[in-house]
N, CA, C, O and the ligand as a Tripos MOL2 file, in Angstrom:
@<TRIPOS>MOLECULE
protein
  297   295    75     0     0
PROTEIN
NO_CHARGES

@<TRIPOS>ATOM
      1 N         -27.8480 -213.8740   58.7070 N.3       1 MET1
      2 CA        -28.0430 -212.6350   59.4550 C.3       1 MET1
      3 C         -27.5320 -211.4560   58.6500 C.2       1 MET1
      4 O         -26.7380 -211.6180   57.7230 O.2       1 MET1
      5 N         -27.9730 -210.3240   58.9970 N.am      2 SER2
      6 CA        -27.5530 -209.1350   58.2680 C.3       2 SER2
      7 C         -26.1310 -208.7580   58.5950 C.2       2 SER2
      8 O         -25.6800 -208.8960   59.7320 O.2       2 SER2
      9 N         -25.4350 -208.2830   57.5940 N.am      3 ASP3
     10 CA        -24.0940 -207.7680   57.8210 C.3       3 ASP3
     11 C         -24.0920 -206.2630   57.7770 C.2       3 ASP3
     12 O         -23.0470 -205.6250   57.6460 O.2       3 ASP3
     13 N         -25.2740 -205.7080   57.8870 N.am      4 THR4
     14 CA        -25.3750 -204.2340   57.8390 C.3       4 THR4
     15 C         -24.6550 -203.6260   59.0460 C.2       4 THR4
     16 O         -24.9580 -203.9140   60.2030 O.2       4 THR4
     17 N         -23.7180 -202.7980   58.7230 N.am      5 ALA5
     18 CA        -22.9330 -202.1630   59.7830 C.3       5 ALA5
     19 C         -23.6450 -200.8680   60.1950 C.2       5 ALA5
     20 O         -24.3160 -200.2020   59.4070 O.2       5 ALA5
     21 N         -23.4570 -200.5670   61.4500 N.am      6 ARG6
     22 CA        -24.0790 -199.3580   61.9490 C.3       6 ARG6
     23 C         -23.0060 -198.4280   62.5300 C.2       6 ARG6
     24 O         -21.9310 -198.8350   62.9690 O.2       6 ARG6
     25 N         -23.3880 -197.1540   62.4950 N.am      7 PHE7
     26 CA        -22.5760 -196.2140   63.2230 C.3       7 PHE7
     27 C         -22.9010 -196.3340   64.7260 C.2       7 PHE7
     28 O         -23.9570 -196.8310   65.1170 O.2       7 PHE7
     29 N         -21.9750 -195.8700   65.5280 N.am      8 THR8
     30 CA        -22.3050 -195.7680   66.9420 C.3       8 THR8
     31 C         -23.2140 -194.5650   67.1570 C.2       8 THR8
     32 O         -23.3650 -193.7160   66.2780 O.2       8 THR8
     33 N         -23.8040 -194.5080   68.3190 N.am      9 ALA9
     34 CA        -24.6870 -193.3840   68.6280 C.3       9 ALA9
     35 C         -23.9340 -192.0500   68.5540 C.2       9 ALA9
     36 O         -24.4720 -191.0400   68.1010 O.2       9 ALA9
     37 N         -22.6980 -192.0730   69.0040 N.am     10 ALA10
     38 CA        -21.8980 -190.8520   68.9840 C.3      10 ALA10
     39 C         -21.6090 -190.4210   67.5300 C.2      10 ALA10
     40 O         -21.6390 -189.2340   67.2020 O.2      10 ALA10
     41 N         -21.3410 -191.3720   66.7110 N.am     11 GLU11
     42 CA        -21.0800 -191.0630   65.2890 C.3      11 GLU11
     43 C         -22.3480 -190.5260   64.6130 C.2      11 GLU11
     44 O         -22.3020 -189.5720   63.8370 O.2      11 GLU11
     45 N         -23.4620 -191.1560   64.9270 N.am     12 GLU12
     46 CA        -24.7110 -190.6540   64.3440 C.3      12 GLU12
     47 C         -25.0060 -189.2320   64.7900 C.2      12 GLU12
     48 O         -25.5010 -188.4140   64.0150 O.2      12 GLU12
     49 N         -24.6950 -188.9470   66.0550 N.am     13 GLN13
     50 CA        -24.9550 -187.6050   66.5520 C.3      13 GLN13
     51 C         -24.0850 -186.5670   65.8410 C.2      13 GLN13
     52 O         -24.5390 -185.4620   65.5430 O.2      13 GLN13
     53 N         -22.8390 -186.9330   65.5750 N.am     14 ALA14
     54 CA        -21.9360 -186.0360   64.8780 C.3      14 ALA14
     55 C         -22.4390 -185.7570   63.4590 C.2      14 ALA14
     56 O         -22.3730 -184.6250   62.9800 O.2      14 ALA14
     57 N         -22.9220 -186.7610   62.8200 N.am     15 ILE15
     58 CA        -23.4740 -186.6040   61.4570 C.3      15 ILE15
     59 C         -24.7000 -185.7040   61.5030 C.2      15 ILE15
     60 O         -24.8530 -184.8030   60.6780 O.2      15 ILE15
     61 N         -25.5570 -185.9510   62.4600 N.am     16 ARG16
     62 CA        -26.7710 -185.1380   62.6060 C.3      16 ARG16
     63 C         -26.4350 -183.7000   62.8410 C.2      16 ARG16
     64 O         -27.0390 -182.8150   62.2360 O.2      16 ARG16
     65 N         -25.4730 -183.4410   63.7150 N.am     17 ASP17
     66 CA        -25.0940 -182.0700   64.0200 C.3      17 ASP17
     67 C         -24.6480 -181.3360   62.7640 C.2      17 ASP17
     68 O         -25.0280 -180.1890   62.5260 O.2      17 ASP17
     69 N         -23.8420 -182.0130   61.9740 N.am     18 THR18
     70 CA        -23.3190 -181.3880   60.7510 C.3      18 THR18
     71 C         -24.4520 -181.0930   59.7550 C.2      18 THR18
     72 O         -24.5000 -180.0210   59.1510 O.2      18 THR18
     73 N         -25.3460 -182.0500   59.6010 N.am     19 VAL19
     74 CA        -26.4690 -181.8430   58.6570 C.3      19 VAL19
     75 C         -27.3570 -180.6940   59.1300 C.2      19 VAL19
     76 O         -27.8280 -179.9050   58.3110 O.2      19 VAL19
     77 N         -27.5910 -180.5900   60.4230 N.am     20 GLN20
     78 CA        -28.4940 -179.5440   60.9110 C.3      20 GLN20
     79 C         -27.8550 -178.1690   60.8420 C.2      20 GLN20
     80 O         -28.5430 -177.1520   60.9360 O.2      20 GLN20
     81 N         -26.5430 -178.1390   60.6780 N.am     21 ARG21
     82 CA        -25.8800 -176.8640   60.4270 C.3      21 ARG21
     83 C         -25.8270 -176.5870   58.9230 C.2      21 ARG21
     84 O         -25.3230 -175.5450   58.5040 O.2      21 ARG21
     85 N         -26.3360 -177.4960   58.1220 N.am     22 GLY22
     86 CA        -26.4300 -177.2720   56.6910 C.3      22 GLY22
     87 C         -25.2560 -177.8280   55.9150 C.2      22 GLY22
     88 O         -25.1030 -177.5400   54.7280 O.2      22 GLY22
     89 N         -24.4400 -178.6090   56.5600 N.am     23 GLY23
     90 CA        -23.2690 -179.1490   55.9060 C.3      23 GLY23
     91 C         -23.4920 -180.5990   55.4510 C.2      23 GLY23
     92 O         -24.4910 -181.2400   55.7780 O.2      23 GLY23
     93 N         -22.5260 -181.0680   54.6960 N.am     24 THR24
     94 CA        -22.5160 -182.4620   54.3120 C.3      24 THR24
     95 C         -21.4010 -183.1380   55.0960 C.2      24 THR24
     96 O         -20.2220 -182.8540   54.8860 O.2      24 THR24
     97 N         -21.7780 -184.0260   55.9950 N.am     25 PRO25
     98 CA        -20.7760 -184.5810   56.8750 C.3      25 PRO25
     99 C         -19.9180 -185.6340   56.1840 C.2      25 PRO25
    100 O         -20.3700 -186.2910   55.2460 O.2      25 PRO25
    101 N         -18.6870 -185.7930   56.6460 N.am     26 PRO26
    102 CA        -17.8680 -186.9230   56.1770 C.3      26 PRO26
    103 C         -18.2680 -188.1760   56.9850 C.2      26 PRO26
    104 O         -18.7950 -188.0860   58.0930 O.2      26 PRO26
    105 N         -18.0040 -189.3030   56.4030 N.am     27 CYS27
    106 CA        -18.1540 -190.5570   57.1290 C.3      27 CYS27
    107 C         -17.1750 -190.5720   58.2900 C.2      27 CYS27
    108 O         -15.9830 -190.3380   58.0870 O.2      27 CYS27
    109 N         -17.6410 -190.8390   59.4930 N.am     28 PRO28
    110 CA        -16.7330 -190.8970   60.6410 C.3      28 PRO28
    111 C         -15.6810 -191.9770   60.5380 C.2      28 PRO28
    112 O         -14.6190 -191.8890   61.1560 O.2      28 PRO28
    113 N         -15.9790 -192.9840   59.7610 N.am     29 ARG29
    114 CA        -15.0260 -194.0910   59.6000 C.3      29 ARG29
    115 C         -14.0610 -193.8590   58.4680 C.2      29 ARG29
    116 O         -12.8630 -194.1100   58.6030 O.2      29 ARG29
    117 N         -14.5830 -193.3720   57.3270 N.am     30 CYS30
    118 CA        -13.7730 -193.3200   56.1120 C.3      30 CYS30
    119 C         -13.2800 -191.9120   55.7890 C.2      30 CYS30
    120 O         -12.3380 -191.7380   55.0150 O.2      30 CYS30
    121 N         -13.9300 -190.8990   56.3930 N.am     31 GLU31
    122 CA        -13.5820 -189.5210   56.1290 C.3      31 GLU31
    123 C         -13.7430 -189.1550   54.6700 C.2      31 GLU31
    124 O         -12.9730 -188.3620   54.1270 O.2      31 GLU31
    125 N         -14.7460 -189.7350   54.0390 N.am     32 VAL32
    126 CA        -15.1470 -189.3300   52.6970 C.3      32 VAL32
    127 C         -16.5220 -188.7130   52.8260 C.2      32 VAL32
    128 O         -17.2990 -189.0980   53.7000 O.2      32 VAL32
    129 N         -16.8410 -187.7300   51.9350 N.am     33 PRO33
    130 CA        -18.1480 -187.0950   52.0430 C.3      33 PRO33
    131 C         -19.2710 -188.1040   51.8500 C.2      33 PRO33
    132 O         -19.2100 -188.9700   50.9770 O.2      33 PRO33
    133 N         -20.2890 -187.9710   52.6770 N.am     34 MET34
    134 CA        -21.4050 -188.8770   52.5950 C.3      34 MET34
    135 C         -22.4260 -188.3550   51.5960 C.2      34 MET34
    136 O         -22.4620 -187.1620   51.2940 O.2      34 MET34
    137 N         -23.2520 -189.2550   51.0890 N.am     35 THR35
    138 CA        -24.3100 -188.8810   50.1680 C.3      35 THR35
    139 C         -25.5650 -188.5510   50.9620 C.2      35 THR35
    140 O         -25.9950 -189.3180   51.8240 O.2      35 THR35
    141 N         -26.1360 -187.4090   50.6600 N.am     36 ARG36
    142 CA        -27.3790 -187.0200   51.3480 C.3      36 ARG36
    143 C         -28.5490 -187.2480   50.4250 C.2      36 ARG36
    144 O         -28.5460 -186.7890   49.2830 O.2      36 ARG36
    145 N         -29.5470 -187.9510   50.9110 N.am     37 ARG37
    146 CA        -30.7500 -188.1750   50.1290 C.3      37 ARG37
    147 C         -31.9760 -187.8760   50.9620 C.2      37 ARG37
    148 O         -32.2910 -188.5840   51.9180 O.2      37 ARG37
    149 N         -32.6600 -186.8140   50.5820 N.am     38 PRO38
    150 CA        -33.9300 -186.5320   51.2950 C.3      38 PRO38
    151 C         -34.9060 -187.6850   51.0380 C.2      38 PRO38
    152 O         -34.9730 -188.2390   49.9400 O.2      38 PRO38
    153 N         -35.6510 -188.0200   52.0760 N.am     39 ILE39
    154 CA        -36.6330 -189.1070   51.9600 C.3      39 ILE39
    155 C         -38.0310 -188.5540   52.1930 C.2      39 ILE39
    156 O         -38.2820 -187.7470   53.0880 O.2      39 ILE39
    157 N         -38.9050 -189.0240   51.3540 N.am     40 GLY40
    158 CA        -40.3000 -188.6640   51.5460 C.3      40 GLY40
    159 C         -40.5510 -187.2150   51.1230 C.2      40 GLY40
    160 O         -39.6110 -186.4670   50.8540 O.2      40 GLY40
    161 N         -41.7750 -186.8420   51.0680 N.am     41 GLY41
    162 CA        -42.1130 -185.4840   50.7270 C.3      41 GLY41
    163 C         -43.0280 -184.9040   51.8000 C.2      41 GLY41
    164 O         -44.2120 -185.2300   51.8780 O.2      41 GLY41
    165 N         -42.4660 -184.0690   52.5900 N.am     42 GLY42
    166 CA        -43.3040 -183.3550   53.5580 C.3      42 GLY42
    167 C         -44.1620 -182.3420   52.8190 C.2      42 GLY42
    168 O         -43.7670 -181.8260   51.7730 O.2      42 GLY42
    169 N         -45.3050 -182.0680   53.3540 N.am     43 SER43
    170 CA        -46.1820 -181.1170   52.7470 C.3      43 SER43
    171 C         -45.8730 -179.7320   53.2310 C.2      43 SER43
    172 O         -45.9100 -179.4640   54.4320 O.2      43 SER43
    173 N         -45.5690 -178.8510   52.3120 N.am     44 PHE44
    174 CA        -45.3750 -177.4470   52.6530 C.3      44 PHE44
    175 C         -46.7380 -176.7770   52.9180 C.2      44 PHE44
    176 O         -47.7730 -177.2090   52.4100 O.2      44 PHE44
    177 N         -46.7020 -175.7710   53.6810 N.am     45 GLY45
    178 CA        -47.9220 -174.9930   53.8760 C.3      45 GLY45
    179 C         -48.7410 -175.4480   55.0860 C.2      45 GLY45
    180 O         -49.7770 -174.8570   55.3890 O.2      45 GLY45
    181 N         -48.2990 -176.4560   55.7520 N.am     46 LEU46
    182 CA        -49.0450 -176.9330   56.9080 C.3      46 LEU46
    183 C         -48.4930 -176.3600   58.2050 C.2      46 LEU46
    184 O         -49.0300 -176.5930   59.2880 O.2      46 LEU46
    185 N         -47.4170 -175.6120   58.0710 N.am     47 GLY47
    186 CA        -46.8320 -175.0040   59.2510 C.3      47 GLY47
    187 C         -45.8960 -175.9800   59.9490 C.2      47 GLY47
    188 O         -45.2340 -175.6300   60.9270 O.2      47 GLY47
    189 N         -45.8500 -177.1350   59.4690 N.am     48 TYR48
    190 CA        -44.9700 -178.1210   60.0510 C.3      48 TYR48
    191 C         -44.5460 -179.0840   58.9710 C.2      48 TYR48
    192 O         -45.3710 -179.6810   58.2800 O.2      48 TYR48
    193 N         -43.2780 -179.2200   58.8430 N.am     49 GLN49
    194 CA        -42.8100 -180.1590   57.8360 C.3      49 GLN49
    195 C         -41.8370 -181.1190   58.4970 C.2      49 GLN49
    196 O         -40.8930 -180.7350   59.1880 O.2      49 GLN49
    197 N         -42.1090 -182.3370   58.2570 N.am     50 ARG50
    198 CA        -41.1940 -183.3540   58.7210 C.3      50 ARG50
    199 C         -40.4330 -183.8950   57.5450 C.2      50 ARG50
    200 O         -41.0170 -184.3670   56.5700 O.2      50 ARG50
    201 N         -39.1480 -183.8280   57.6400 N.am     51 GLN51
    202 CA        -38.3270 -184.3560   56.5540 C.3      51 GLN51
    203 C         -37.2760 -185.2750   57.1170 C.2      51 GLN51
    204 O         -36.6810 -185.0240   58.1640 O.2      51 GLN51
    205 N         -37.0730 -186.3300   56.4000 N.am     52 ARG52
    206 CA        -36.0510 -187.2610   56.8200 C.3      52 ARG52
    207 C         -34.9300 -187.2560   55.7900 C.2      52 ARG52
    208 O         -35.1510 -187.0670   54.5930 O.2      52 ARG52
    209 N         -33.7470 -187.4650   56.2870 N.am     53 GLU53
    210 CA        -32.6230 -187.5690   55.3770 C.3      53 GLU53
    211 C         -31.8860 -188.8760   55.6150 C.2      53 GLU53
    212 O         -31.7600 -189.3830   56.7290 O.2      53 GLU53
    213 N         -31.4140 -189.3780   54.4930 N.am     54 TRP54
    214 CA        -30.6540 -190.5930   54.5350 C.3      54 TRP54
    215 C         -29.2240 -190.2520   54.2020 C.2      54 TRP54
    216 O         -28.9370 -189.7630   53.1100 O.2      54 TRP54
    217 N         -28.3210 -190.5060   55.1350 N.am     55 LEU55
    218 CA        -26.9020 -190.2500   54.9200 C.3      55 LEU55
    219 C         -26.2160 -191.5940   54.6840 C.2      55 LEU55
    220 O         -26.2300 -192.4970   55.5200 O.2      55 LEU55
    221 N         -25.6190 -191.6700   53.5000 N.am     56 LEU56
    222 CA        -25.0320 -192.9390   53.0880 C.3      56 LEU56
    223 C         -23.5580 -192.7550   52.7620 C.2      56 LEU56
    224 O         -23.1760 -191.8180   52.0620 O.2      56 LEU56
    225 N         -22.7490 -193.6480   53.2710 N.am     57 CYS57
    226 CA        -21.3360 -193.6580   52.8920 C.3      57 CYS57
    227 C         -21.1380 -194.6580   51.7770 C.2      57 CYS57
    228 O         -21.4400 -195.8430   51.9140 O.2      57 CYS57
    229 N         -20.6210 -194.1520   50.6620 N.am     58 ALA58
    230 CA        -20.4590 -195.0350   49.4830 C.3      58 ALA58
    231 C         -19.2850 -195.9900   49.6730 C.2      58 ALA58
    232 O         -19.1390 -196.9680   48.9400 O.2      58 ALA58
    233 N         -18.4740 -195.7000   50.6370 N.am     59 GLN59
    234 CA        -17.2610 -196.5100   50.7880 C.3      59 GLN59
    235 C         -17.4860 -197.6960   51.7180 C.2      59 GLN59
    236 O         -17.1840 -198.8310   51.3470 O.2      59 GLN59
    237 N         -18.0060 -197.4590   52.9080 N.am     60 CYS60
    238 CA        -18.2060 -198.5490   53.8540 C.3      60 CYS60
    239 C         -19.6630 -199.0260   53.9000 C.2      60 CYS60
    240 O         -19.9860 -200.0000   54.5800 O.2      60 CYS60
    241 N         -20.5320 -198.3270   53.1700 N.am     61 ARG61
    242 CA        -21.9540 -198.6900   53.0400 C.3      61 ARG61
    243 C         -22.7500 -198.5080   54.3160 C.2      61 ARG61
    244 O         -23.8970 -198.9460   54.4060 O.2      61 ARG61
    245 N         -22.1550 -197.8700   55.2920 N.am     62 ARG62
    246 CA        -22.9460 -197.5670   56.4800 C.3      62 ARG62
    247 C         -23.9080 -196.4340   56.1360 C.2      62 ARG62
    248 O         -23.6050 -195.5750   55.3070 O.2      62 ARG62
    249 N         -25.0640 -196.4450   56.7810 N.am     63 SER63
    250 CA        -25.9720 -195.3640   56.5360 C.3      63 SER63
    251 C         -26.7510 -195.0760   57.7980 C.2      63 SER63
    252 O         -26.8300 -195.8980   58.7110 O.2      63 SER63
    253 N         -27.3160 -193.9050   57.8240 N.am     64 VAL64
    254 CA        -28.1370 -193.5120   58.9490 C.3      64 VAL64
    255 C         -29.2810 -192.6320   58.4450 C.2      64 VAL64
    256 O         -29.0830 -191.7820   57.5760 O.2      64 VAL64
    257 N         -30.4710 -192.8400   58.9930 N.am     65 ILE65
    258 CA        -31.6190 -192.0380   58.6380 C.3      65 ILE65
    259 C         -32.1260 -191.3350   59.8690 C.2      65 ILE65
    260 O         -32.2690 -191.9340   60.9360 O.2      65 ILE65
    261 N         -32.3960 -190.0640   59.7090 N.am     66 PHE66
    262 CA        -32.9380 -189.3290   60.8440 C.3      66 PHE66
    263 C         -33.7850 -188.1730   60.3780 C.2      66 PHE66
    264 O         -33.7130 -187.7440   59.2270 O.2      66 PHE66
    265 N         -34.5830 -187.6800   61.2910 N.am     67 ASP67
    266 CA        -35.4460 -186.5450   61.0020 C.3      67 ASP67
    267 C         -34.6210 -185.2540   61.0050 C.2      67 ASP67
    268 O         -33.7560 -185.0500   61.8570 O.2      67 ASP67
    269 N         -34.9040 -184.4170   60.0590 N.am     68 VAL68
    270 CA        -34.2620 -183.0950   60.0100 C.3      68 VAL68
    271 C         -35.3560 -182.0530   60.1580 C.2      68 VAL68
    272 O         -36.3380 -182.0560   59.4150 O.2      68 VAL68
    273 N         -35.1820 -181.1840   61.0990 N.am     69 LYS69
    274 CA        -36.1520 -180.0990   61.2680 C.3      69 LYS69
    275 C         -35.5820 -178.8490   60.6220 C.2      69 LYS69
    276 O         -34.4510 -178.4380   60.8810 O.2      69 LYS69
    277 N         -36.4010 -178.2720   59.7840 N.am     70 ARG70
    278 CA        -35.9660 -177.1020   59.0650 C.3      70 ARG70
    279 C         -36.8310 -175.9000   59.4570 C.2      70 ARG70
    280 O         -37.9260 -176.0480   60.0000 O.2      70 ARG70
    281 N         -36.3240 -174.7520   59.1760 N.am     71 GLY71
    282 CA        -37.1020 -173.5460   59.3660 C.3      71 GLY71
    283 C         -37.1700 -173.1650   60.8560 C.2      71 GLY71
    284 O         -36.3600 -173.6010   61.6750 O.2      71 GLY71
    285 N         -38.1310 -172.3670   61.1510 N.am     72 THR72
    286 CA        -38.2310 -171.8320   62.4780 C.3      72 THR72
    287 C         -38.8060 -172.8340   63.4480 C.2      72 THR72
    288 O         -39.6420 -173.6680   63.0990 O.2      72 THR72
    289 N         -38.3510 -172.7340   64.6350 N.am     73 ARG73
    290 CA        -38.9280 -173.5710   65.6940 C.3      73 ARG73
    291 C         -40.1690 -172.9030   66.2470 C.2      73 ARG73
    292 O         -40.2770 -171.6770   66.2790 O.2      73 ARG73
    293 N         -41.0760 -173.7070   66.6670 N.am     74 LEU74
    294 CA        -42.2690 -173.1680   67.3080 C.3      74 LEU74
    295 C         -41.9760 -172.9110   68.7780 C.2      74 LEU74
    296 O         -42.8530 -172.4520   69.5110 O.2      74 LEU74
    297 ZN        -17.6930 -194.9140   55.5270 Zn       75 ZN75
@<TRIPOS>BOND
     1     1     2 1
     2     2     3 1
     3     3     4 2
     4     3     5 am
     5     5     6 1
     6     6     7 1
     7     7     8 2
     8     7     9 am
     9     9    10 1
    10    10    11 1
    11    11    12 2
    12    11    13 am
    13    13    14 1
    14    14    15 1
    15    15    16 2
    16    15    17 am
    17    17    18 1
    18    18    19 1
    19    19    20 2
    20    19    21 am
    21    21    22 1
    22    22    23 1
    23    23    24 2
    24    23    25 am
    25    25    26 1
    26    26    27 1
    27    27    28 2
    28    27    29 am
    29    29    30 1
    30    30    31 1
    31    31    32 2
    32    31    33 am
    33    33    34 1
    34    34    35 1
    35    35    36 2
    36    35    37 am
    37    37    38 1
    38    38    39 1
    39    39    40 2
    40    39    41 am
    41    41    42 1
    42    42    43 1
    43    43    44 2
    44    43    45 am
    45    45    46 1
    46    46    47 1
    47    47    48 2
    48    47    49 am
    49    49    50 1
    50    50    51 1
    51    51    52 2
    52    51    53 am
    53    53    54 1
    54    54    55 1
    55    55    56 2
    56    55    57 am
    57    57    58 1
    58    58    59 1
    59    59    60 2
    60    59    61 am
    61    61    62 1
    62    62    63 1
    63    63    64 2
    64    63    65 am
    65    65    66 1
    66    66    67 1
    67    67    68 2
    68    67    69 am
    69    69    70 1
    70    70    71 1
    71    71    72 2
    72    71    73 am
    73    73    74 1
    74    74    75 1
    75    75    76 2
    76    75    77 am
    77    77    78 1
    78    78    79 1
    79    79    80 2
    80    79    81 am
    81    81    82 1
    82    82    83 1
    83    83    84 2
    84    83    85 am
    85    85    86 1
    86    86    87 1
    87    87    88 2
    88    87    89 am
    89    89    90 1
    90    90    91 1
    91    91    92 2
    92    91    93 am
    93    93    94 1
    94    94    95 1
    95    95    96 2
    96    95    97 am
    97    97    98 1
    98    98    99 1
    99    99   100 2
   100    99   101 am
   101   101   102 1
   102   102   103 1
   103   103   104 2
   104   103   105 am
   105   105   106 1
   106   106   107 1
   107   107   108 2
   108   107   109 am
   109   109   110 1
   110   110   111 1
   111   111   112 2
   112   111   113 am
   113   113   114 1
   114   114   115 1
   115   115   116 2
   116   115   117 am
   117   117   118 1
   118   118   119 1
   119   119   120 2
   120   119   121 am
   121   121   122 1
   122   122   123 1
   123   123   124 2
   124   123   125 am
   125   125   126 1
   126   126   127 1
   127   127   128 2
   128   127   129 am
   129   129   130 1
   130   130   131 1
   131   131   132 2
   132   131   133 am
   133   133   134 1
   134   134   135 1
   135   135   136 2
   136   135   137 am
   137   137   138 1
   138   138   139 1
   139   139   140 2
   140   139   141 am
   141   141   142 1
   142   142   143 1
   143   143   144 2
   144   143   145 am
   145   145   146 1
   146   146   147 1
   147   147   148 2
   148   147   149 am
   149   149   150 1
   150   150   151 1
   151   151   152 2
   152   151   153 am
   153   153   154 1
   154   154   155 1
   155   155   156 2
   156   155   157 am
   157   157   158 1
   158   158   159 1
   159   159   160 2
   160   159   161 am
   161   161   162 1
   162   162   163 1
   163   163   164 2
   164   163   165 am
   165   165   166 1
   166   166   167 1
   167   167   168 2
   168   167   169 am
   169   169   170 1
   170   170   171 1
   171   171   172 2
   172   171   173 am
   173   173   174 1
   174   174   175 1
   175   175   176 2
   176   175   177 am
   177   177   178 1
   178   178   179 1
   179   179   180 2
   180   179   181 am
   181   181   182 1
   182   182   183 1
   183   183   184 2
   184   183   185 am
   185   185   186 1
   186   186   187 1
   187   187   188 2
   188   187   189 am
   189   189   190 1
   190   190   191 1
   191   191   192 2
   192   191   193 am
   193   193   194 1
   194   194   195 1
   195   195   196 2
   196   195   197 am
   197   197   198 1
   198   198   199 1
   199   199   200 2
   200   199   201 am
   201   201   202 1
   202   202   203 1
   203   203   204 2
   204   203   205 am
   205   205   206 1
   206   206   207 1
   207   207   208 2
   208   207   209 am
   209   209   210 1
   210   210   211 1
   211   211   212 2
   212   211   213 am
   213   213   214 1
   214   214   215 1
   215   215   216 2
   216   215   217 am
   217   217   218 1
   218   218   219 1
   219   219   220 2
   220   219   221 am
   221   221   222 1
   222   222   223 1
   223   223   224 2
   224   223   225 am
   225   225   226 1
   226   226   227 1
   227   227   228 2
   228   227   229 am
   229   229   230 1
   230   230   231 1
   231   231   232 2
   232   231   233 am
   233   233   234 1
   234   234   235 1
   235   235   236 2
   236   235   237 am
   237   237   238 1
   238   238   239 1
   239   239   240 2
   240   239   241 am
   241   241   242 1
   242   242   243 1
   243   243   244 2
   244   243   245 am
   245   245   246 1
   246   246   247 1
   247   247   248 2
   248   247   249 am
   249   249   250 1
   250   250   251 1
   251   251   252 2
   252   251   253 am
   253   253   254 1
   254   254   255 1
   255   255   256 2
   256   255   257 am
   257   257   258 1
   258   258   259 1
   259   259   260 2
   260   259   261 am
   261   261   262 1
   262   262   263 1
   263   263   264 2
   264   263   265 am
   265   265   266 1
   266   266   267 1
   267   267   268 2
   268   267   269 am
   269   269   270 1
   270   270   271 1
   271   271   272 2
   272   271   273 am
   273   273   274 1
   274   274   275 1
   275   275   276 2
   276   275   277 am
   277   277   278 1
   278   278   279 1
   279   279   280 2
   280   279   281 am
   281   281   282 1
   282   282   283 1
   283   283   284 2
   284   283   285 am
   285   285   286 1
   286   286   287 1
   287   287   288 2
   288   287   289 am
   289   289   290 1
   290   290   291 1
   291   291   292 2
   292   291   293 am
   293   293   294 1
   294   294   295 1
   295   295   296 2
@<TRIPOS>SUBSTRUCTURE
     1 MET1         2 RESIDUE 1 A MET
     2 SER2         6 RESIDUE 1 A SER
     3 ASP3        10 RESIDUE 1 A ASP
     4 THR4        14 RESIDUE 1 A THR
     5 ALA5        18 RESIDUE 1 A ALA
     6 ARG6        22 RESIDUE 1 A ARG
     7 PHE7        26 RESIDUE 1 A PHE
     8 THR8        30 RESIDUE 1 A THR
     9 ALA9        34 RESIDUE 1 A ALA
    10 ALA10       38 RESIDUE 1 A ALA
    11 GLU11       42 RESIDUE 1 A GLU
    12 GLU12       46 RESIDUE 1 A GLU
    13 GLN13       50 RESIDUE 1 A GLN
    14 ALA14       54 RESIDUE 1 A ALA
    15 ILE15       58 RESIDUE 1 A ILE
    16 ARG16       62 RESIDUE 1 A ARG
    17 ASP17       66 RESIDUE 1 A ASP
    18 THR18       70 RESIDUE 1 A THR
    19 VAL19       74 RESIDUE 1 A VAL
    20 GLN20       78 RESIDUE 1 A GLN
    21 ARG21       82 RESIDUE 1 A ARG
    22 GLY22       86 RESIDUE 1 A GLY
    23 GLY23       90 RESIDUE 1 A GLY
    24 THR24       94 RESIDUE 1 A THR
    25 PRO25       98 RESIDUE 1 A PRO
    26 PRO26      102 RESIDUE 1 A PRO
    27 CYS27      106 RESIDUE 1 A CYS
    28 PRO28      110 RESIDUE 1 A PRO
    29 ARG29      114 RESIDUE 1 A ARG
    30 CYS30      118 RESIDUE 1 A CYS
    31 GLU31      122 RESIDUE 1 A GLU
    32 VAL32      126 RESIDUE 1 A VAL
    33 PRO33      130 RESIDUE 1 A PRO
    34 MET34      134 RESIDUE 1 A MET
    35 THR35      138 RESIDUE 1 A THR
    36 ARG36      142 RESIDUE 1 A ARG
    37 ARG37      146 RESIDUE 1 A ARG
    38 PRO38      150 RESIDUE 1 A PRO
    39 ILE39      154 RESIDUE 1 A ILE
    40 GLY40      158 RESIDUE 1 A GLY
    41 GLY41      162 RESIDUE 1 A GLY
    42 GLY42      166 RESIDUE 1 A GLY
    43 SER43      170 RESIDUE 1 A SER
    44 PHE44      174 RESIDUE 1 A PHE
    45 GLY45      178 RESIDUE 1 A GLY
    46 LEU46      182 RESIDUE 1 A LEU
    47 GLY47      186 RESIDUE 1 A GLY
    48 TYR48      190 RESIDUE 1 A TYR
    49 GLN49      194 RESIDUE 1 A GLN
    50 ARG50      198 RESIDUE 1 A ARG
    51 GLN51      202 RESIDUE 1 A GLN
    52 ARG52      206 RESIDUE 1 A ARG
    53 GLU53      210 RESIDUE 1 A GLU
    54 TRP54      214 RESIDUE 1 A TRP
    55 LEU55      218 RESIDUE 1 A LEU
    56 LEU56      222 RESIDUE 1 A LEU
    57 CYS57      226 RESIDUE 1 A CYS
    58 ALA58      230 RESIDUE 1 A ALA
    59 GLN59      234 RESIDUE 1 A GLN
    60 CYS60      238 RESIDUE 1 A CYS
    61 ARG61      242 RESIDUE 1 A ARG
    62 ARG62      246 RESIDUE 1 A ARG
    63 SER63      250 RESIDUE 1 A SER
    64 VAL64      254 RESIDUE 1 A VAL
    65 ILE65      258 RESIDUE 1 A ILE
    66 PHE66      262 RESIDUE 1 A PHE
    67 ASP67      266 RESIDUE 1 A ASP
    68 VAL68      270 RESIDUE 1 A VAL
    69 LYS69      274 RESIDUE 1 A LYS
    70 ARG70      278 RESIDUE 1 A ARG
    71 GLY71      282 RESIDUE 1 A GLY
    72 THR72      286 RESIDUE 1 A THR
    73 ARG73      290 RESIDUE 1 A ARG
    74 LEU74      294 RESIDUE 1 A LEU
    75 ZN75       297 GROUP 0 **** ****
């Protein structure tokens, strides 16, 4: 079975909040800065860009992927 550890929903929400404010969140468990890696390439110029970010903790190896909305809201 997988030993992949997950954050709790509350921890993921805290990470998401920080990213959407433009910051780099610390790992809720380790309190070390997490690595941010944009995933995929949204197409610019379509009026809508979907971008995903992968937040990875190098210490405990927990990670979370979520959609990040940038720019103006419709
Ligand atoms: Zn960690």
